C-alpha positions as CSV (number, residue, x, y, z in Angstrom):
1,X,-221.1,-31.5,38.9
2,X,-224.7,-31.6,40.0
3,X,-225.3,-30.3,43.5
4,X,-227.1,-32.0,46.3
5,X,-230.2,-30.6,47.9
6,X,-231.0,-30.8,51.6
7,X,-234.6,-30.5,52.8
8,X,-235.4,-29.6,56.4
9,X,-238.8,-29.7,58.0
10,X,-239.1,-26.6,60.2
11,X,-242.1,-26.9,62.6
12,X,-243.0,-24.0,64.8
13,X,-241.7,-25.8,67.9
14,X,-238.0,-26.6,68.7
15,X,-238.4,-30.3,67.7
16,X,-236.7,-30.7,64.3
17,X,-236.2,-33.5,61.9
18,X,-233.6,-33.3,59.1
19,X,-233.7,-35.3,55.9
20,X,-230.6,-35.4,53.8
21,X,-228.9,-37.7,51.3
22,X,-230.2,-39.4,48.2
23,X,-230.7,-43.1,48.8
24,X,-234.4,-42.8,49.4
25,X,-234.1,-43.6,53.2
26,X,-234.9,-41.2,55.9
27,X,-231.8,-40.1,57.9
28,X,-232.0,-38.6,61.4
29,X,-229.7,-36.6,63.6
30,X,-226.2,-35.9,62.4
31,X,-226.0,-38.9,60.1
32,X,-225.5,-37.9,56.4
33,X,-224.3,-39.5,53.2
34,X,-220.7,-39.3,52.4
35,X,-220.2,-37.0,49.4
36,X,-218.8,-38.6,46.3
37,X,-216.4,-37.0,43.8
38,X,-218.8,-37.5,40.9
39,X,-222.5,-37.4,41.5
40,X,-224.8,-38.9,38.9
41,X,-228.1,-37.6,37.6
42,X,-229.8,-40.3,39.5
43,X,-228.5,-38.9,42.7
44,X,-230.1,-35.5,42.1
45,X,-233.4,-36.9,41.1
46,X,-233.5,-39.1,44.2
47,X,-233.1,-36.0,46.4
48,X,-236.0,-34.3,44.7
49,X,-238.2,-37.4,45.2
50,X,-237.2,-37.6,48.8
51,X,-238.5,-34.1,49.3
52,X,-241.9,-35.1,48.0
53,X,-242.0,-38.0,50.5
54,X,-241.2,-35.6,53.4
55,X,-244.1,-33.4,52.3
56,X,-246.6,-36.2,52.2
57,X,-245.5,-38.1,55.3
58,X,-245.0,-35.7,58.2
59,X,-246.4,-32.8,60.1
60,X,-248.8,-32.2,62.9
61,X,-252.1,-30.3,62.6
62,X,-252.3,-26.9,64.3
63,X,-255.4,-25.0,65.4
64,X,-256.5,-22.5,62.8
65,X,-255.6,-19.0,63.9
66,X,-257.2,-15.7,62.7
67,X,-255.2,-14.0,60.0
68,X,-254.0,-10.7,61.6
69,X,-250.9,-9.0,60.5
70,X,-248.2,-8.7,63.1
71,X,-246.2,-5.5,63.4
72,X,-242.7,-6.7,62.7
73,X,-241.2,-3.6,64.4
74,X,-242.6,-4.4,67.8
75,X,-240.0,-4.9,70.4
76,X,-237.0,-3.8,68.3
77,X,-235.2,-0.5,68.4
78,X,-235.2,2.3,65.9
79,X,-231.9,3.1,64.2
80,X,-231.2,6.2,62.2
81,X,-231.8,5.5,58.5
82,X,-228.2,5.8,57.1
83,X,-229.3,5.4,53.5
84,X,-227.8,7.5,50.8
85,X,-228.6,7.6,47.1
86,X,-225.7,6.5,44.8
87,X,-223.9,9.4,43.3
88,X,-221.5,7.3,41.3
89,X,-222.4,6.2,37.8
90,X,-224.3,3.0,37.5
91,X,-221.7,1.5,35.2
92,X,-219.4,1.2,38.3
93,X,-221.7,-1.5,39.7
94,X,-220.3,-4.7,38.3
95,X,-222.6,-7.3,39.9
96,X,-226.0,-7.9,41.3
97,X,-226.3,-10.7,43.8
98,X,-228.8,-12.5,46.0
99,X,-231.9,-11.3,44.1
100,X,-235.5,-11.7,45.0
101,X,-238.8,-10.8,43.2
102,X,-241.5,-9.0,45.1
103,X,-245.0,-8.1,43.9
104,X,-246.6,-4.9,45.3
105,X,-249.9,-3.5,44.1
106,X,-249.7,-5.6,40.9
107,X,-246.2,-4.4,40.1
108,X,-243.2,-6.7,40.1
109,X,-239.8,-5.5,41.4
110,X,-236.4,-7.1,41.7
111,X,-234.4,-6.4,44.9
112,X,-230.8,-7.4,45.0
113,X,-227.4,-6.7,46.6
114,X,-225.2,-4.5,44.5
115,X,-221.4,-4.3,44.7
116,X,-219.5,-1.4,43.2
117,X,-215.8,-0.6,42.7
118,X,-215.0,2.8,44.0
119,X,-211.3,3.3,43.2
120,X,-208.3,1.8,41.7
121,X,-207.4,0.0,45.0
122,X,-210.4,-2.3,44.6
123,X,-212.3,-1.0,47.6
124,X,-215.9,-2.1,47.3
125,X,-219.2,-1.0,48.9
126,X,-222.4,-3.0,49.3
127,X,-225.7,-1.4,48.3
128,X,-229.2,-2.3,47.6
129,X,-230.6,-2.2,44.0
130,X,-234.3,-2.3,43.2
131,X,-236.1,-1.9,39.9
132,X,-239.6,-2.4,38.5
133,X,-239.8,-5.0,35.8
134,X,-241.8,-4.5,32.6
135,X,-243.0,-8.0,31.9
136,X,-244.5,-7.5,28.4
137,X,-243.8,-10.8,26.8
138,X,-242.5,-14.3,27.4
139,X,-238.9,-13.5,26.5
140,X,-236.2,-13.5,29.2
141,X,-235.6,-10.1,30.7
142,X,-232.0,-9.0,31.3
143,X,-231.7,-6.9,34.5
144,X,-229.1,-4.2,34.1
145,X,-227.9,-1.6,36.6
146,X,-228.9,1.2,34.2
147,X,-232.0,3.1,35.5
148,X,-231.9,1.0,38.6
149,X,-232.5,2.6,42.0
150,X,-229.2,2.2,44.0
151,X,-228.9,2.9,47.7
152,X,-225.9,2.7,50.1
153,X,-226.8,1.9,53.7
154,X,-223.7,3.5,55.1
155,X,-221.6,6.6,54.2
156,X,-218.2,5.9,52.7
157,X,-215.7,4.8,55.3
158,X,-218.3,4.3,58.0
159,X,-217.7,0.6,58.4
160,X,-215.6,-0.3,61.5
161,X,-214.4,-3.3,63.4
162,X,-214.2,-6.7,61.6
163,X,-217.2,-5.9,59.3
164,X,-216.3,-4.2,56.1
165,X,-218.6,-2.4,53.8
166,X,-217.7,-4.7,50.9
167,X,-219.1,-7.8,52.7
168,X,-222.4,-9.4,51.6
169,X,-225.6,-7.9,53.0
170,X,-227.8,-10.8,51.8
171,X,-231.1,-9.0,51.4
172,X,-234.1,-11.2,52.2
173,X,-237.5,-9.8,51.4
174,X,-241.1,-10.4,52.5
175,X,-244.2,-8.5,51.2
176,X,-247.0,-7.7,53.6
177,X,-249.9,-5.7,52.2
178,X,-248.5,-2.7,50.2
179,X,-245.1,-2.8,52.1
180,X,-241.8,-4.6,51.5
181,X,-239.8,-5.7,54.5
182,X,-236.1,-6.4,53.9
183,X,-233.7,-8.1,56.3
184,X,-230.0,-7.3,56.0
185,X,-226.8,-8.0,57.7
186,X,-225.9,-5.1,60.0
187,X,-222.4,-4.0,58.9
188,X,-221.8,-1.4,61.5
189,X,-220.8,-3.5,64.5
190,X,-217.4,-3.4,66.3
191,X,-215.6,-6.2,68.1
192,X,-212.4,-6.6,70.0
193,X,-209.3,-7.4,68.1
194,X,-208.8,-11.1,67.7
195,X,-212.4,-11.9,68.9
196,X,-214.9,-13.7,66.7
197,X,-218.2,-11.9,66.3
198,X,-221.1,-13.8,67.8
199,X,-224.8,-13.5,67.0
200,X,-224.9,-10.6,69.5
201,X,-222.3,-8.7,67.7
202,X,-223.6,-9.2,64.2
203,X,-227.1,-8.0,64.6
204,X,-229.5,-7.4,61.7
205,X,-231.3,-4.5,60.1
206,X,-235.0,-4.8,59.3
207,X,-236.0,-2.2,56.7
208,X,-239.5,-1.2,55.5
209,X,-240.0,0.0,52.0
210,X,-243.0,1.3,50.0
211,X,-243.6,1.8,46.3
212,X,-243.1,5.4,45.3
213,X,-244.7,6.6,42.1
214,X,-245.1,3.0,40.9
215,X,-241.6,2.8,39.6
216,X,-239.3,2.3,42.6
217,X,-239.2,1.2,46.2
218,X,-238.4,3.8,48.9
219,X,-236.8,2.4,52.0
220,X,-238.1,4.7,54.7
221,X,-237.8,2.9,58.0
222,X,-234.8,1.1,59.4
223,X,-234.7,-0.8,62.7
224,X,-232.0,-2.9,64.4
225,X,-232.7,-6.5,65.3
226,X,-230.5,-8.0,68.0
227,X,-230.5,-11.1,70.1
228,X,-228.8,-9.8,73.2
229,X,-230.9,-11.9,75.5
230,X,-230.7,-15.1,73.5
231,X,-228.0,-17.0,75.4
232,X,-228.1,-19.9,73.0
233,X,-227.4,-17.7,70.0
234,X,-224.7,-15.7,71.8
235,X,-222.9,-18.8,73.0
236,X,-223.0,-21.1,70.0
237,X,-223.7,-19.1,66.8
238,X,-221.3,-16.9,64.8
239,X,-221.6,-15.2,61.4
240,X,-225.4,-15.0,61.7
241,X,-226.8,-13.7,58.4
242,X,-230.1,-13.8,56.5
243,X,-230.6,-16.5,54.0
244,X,-231.1,-14.2,51.0
245,X,-233.9,-14.3,48.5
246,X,-237.4,-14.4,50.0
247,X,-238.9,-15.1,53.4
248,X,-242.6,-15.7,54.0
249,X,-245.7,-14.2,55.6
250,X,-247.4,-17.1,57.4
251,X,-251.2,-17.6,57.5
252,X,-251.4,-16.0,60.9
253,X,-249.7,-12.8,59.7
254,X,-246.2,-13.5,61.1
255,X,-243.1,-12.6,59.1
256,X,-240.5,-15.3,59.0
257,X,-237.0,-15.2,57.5
258,X,-234.6,-18.1,56.7
259,X,-231.2,-17.7,58.3
260,X,-227.8,-19.3,58.3
261,X,-225.1,-19.2,60.8
262,X,-221.8,-20.9,61.8
263,X,-221.5,-23.3,64.8
264,X,-218.1,-24.7,65.6
265,X,-217.0,-23.9,62.0
266,X,-220.0,-25.9,60.6
267,X,-223.0,-24.4,58.8
268,X,-226.3,-24.3,60.7
269,X,-229.7,-23.4,59.2
270,X,-232.4,-21.8,61.3
271,X,-235.3,-19.3,61.0
272,X,-236.2,-16.0,62.6
273,X,-239.8,-15.1,63.5
274,X,-241.7,-12.8,65.7
275,X,-243.1,-14.3,68.8
276,X,-246.4,-12.7,69.4
277,X,-246.7,-13.9,73.0
278,X,-243.4,-12.5,74.1
279,X,-243.5,-9.6,71.5
280,X,-240.0,-10.1,70.3
281,X,-238.0,-11.6,67.5
282,X,-236.6,-15.1,68.2
283,X,-234.4,-17.6,66.5
284,X,-235.4,-21.2,66.2
285,X,-233.0,-23.9,67.3
286,X,-230.6,-24.7,64.5
287,X,-230.3,-27.7,62.3
288,X,-226.7,-28.7,61.5
289,X,-226.2,-29.3,57.8
290,X,-222.5,-29.0,57.2
291,X,-221.7,-27.6,53.7
292,X,-225.3,-26.3,53.0
293,X,-226.2,-22.7,52.5
294,X,-228.6,-20.2,51.0
295,X,-231.8,-21.6,52.7
296,X,-235.3,-20.9,51.5
297,X,-238.5,-21.4,53.5
298,X,-242.1,-22.0,52.5
299,X,-245.4,-22.6,54.4
300,X,-247.1,-25.7,53.1
301,X,-250.6,-27.1,53.3
302,X,-253.4,-26.2,55.6
303,X,-251.6,-27.5,58.7
304,X,-249.1,-24.7,58.9
305,X,-246.1,-26.8,58.3
306,X,-242.9,-25.2,57.2
307,X,-240.4,-26.6,54.7
308,X,-236.8,-25.4,54.5
309,X,-234.5,-26.2,51.6
310,X,-230.8,-25.4,51.1
311,X,-228.2,-26.1,48.4
312,X,-225.3,-28.3,49.5
């Protein structure tokens, strides 16, 4: 079955317009096409064409701002870097998930979430795998865990509360200069028994990495990102996680990450960016797109418009 594609224009203000469906007509608000049991190839192509119409027919010009990099660690607390190198054999890592490609100093690296099986009981731990790719020809490159840098963010048994170490971390990466910034789900929170974790409880980790020796990425700074003063996020959003894959560095030097959350058991897409005027990380207002996930975001054109896409 071919999947649908949902496109979301994500301007810098809180005014949002969502475009979904495949009939070639623009749809607003919560209106969406009823999913059919069998989707034709024509349905998929129409969704792609609809995305092109959105690109050409909307957006508001913004004043050109000077390109100055923003310190993404401004206004967020430092947390002790609980990273440890993997001592288990690489063959125990049975999957690499949520990958992204980053280019630093003309070298290309893959960054992905790694899951390993530690014992016969099936207890799993989540880690981060990174590896430099040797792109010497046009042939496909198979990325194996052999000779891959594997790091665990928490010691064995450190996960507490409703978050378990085996849950997805969904690394989302952005390159700024010669540094790699990676947004992760914070797995160390605790909540009361029977209470759902809100955006305040989940929190996020923002990790800075640098290329060491040209062959690997060293993650040497770890900071905690929380939204304790965001009443909207605390009241409505649960299971707030990064989108996975890649974020963007905008023309004005701001880092921005695609996000997904749950609101009233439905999926919501949003973004996280650093507000230079208030000097803190903020969440955009969400766009409700039930059944859509894994958002990606890109800055398009000279008018600083943002386009978000998610699979549905």
